[in-house]
C-alpha positions in Angstrom: 200.9 111.1 94.7 202.0 114.5 93.8 205.4 115.9 95.3 203.4 118.6 96.9 200.9 116.1 98.8 204.0 114.2 99.8 205.6 117.1 101.3 202.5 118.1 102.8 201.9 114.6 104.5 205.7 114.5 105.6 205.3 117.8 107.2 202.5 117.3 109.2 203.3 113.8 110.1 206.8 114.7 111.3 205.1 117.8 112.9 202.8 115.6 114.9 205.1 113.0 115.8 207.4 115.5 117.3 204.3 117.0 119.2 204.6 120.5 117.7 201.8 122.6 116.3 202.0 124.5 113.4 203.4 128.0 115.8 206.2 126.2 117.3 207.4 124.5 114.0 207.0 127.9 112.2 209.1 129.4 115.2 211.9 126.6 114.6 212.2 126.6 110.7 211.8 130.8 111.2 208.7 131.1 108.9 205.2 132.2 109.6 202.7 129.9 110.5 200.5 130.4 108.0 203.1 129.5 105.5 203.2 125.8 107.4 199.4 126.0 107.2 199.5 126.1 103.3 202.2 123.8 102.6 200.3 121.2 104.8 197.2 121.8 102.7 198.7 121.6 99.9 197.5 125.8 98.9 201.5 126.5 98.3 204.3 125.2 96.6 207.3 125.5 99.0 210.6 126.7 98.0 213.7 125.1 97.8 214.7 127.6 100.6 211.2 126.6 102.7 211.9 122.8 102.6 215.5 123.6 103.7 214.5 125.5 106.6 211.8 122.7 107.6 214.2 119.9 107.1 216.5 121.8 109.4 213.9 122.0 112.2 213.1 118.3 111.8 216.8 117.5 111.8 216.3 115.7 108.3 218.0 116.5 105.0 215.7 118.2 102.3 215.3 115.5 100.1 213.9 113.4 102.9 210.8 115.5 103.2 210.0 114.6 99.7 210.6 111.1 99.9 206.8 109.0 99.5 208.2 106.7 102.3 209.3 108.5 104.9 207.8 107.5 108.3 
């Protein structure tokens, strides 16, 4: 599995676990909802800054979102 796919899966899984929709996650991470959608659908390569924002929104460290075994 490619790193982009791992990130997409982890973002989607964590968002769903927390009961957030894409708009809510985007607000927490201070980014546009379409960017969240593109990350979750592997249509955009997230920058390091965006991974950092997503991790903070989830209360995680940035490397956690890139772990293939995050659950």
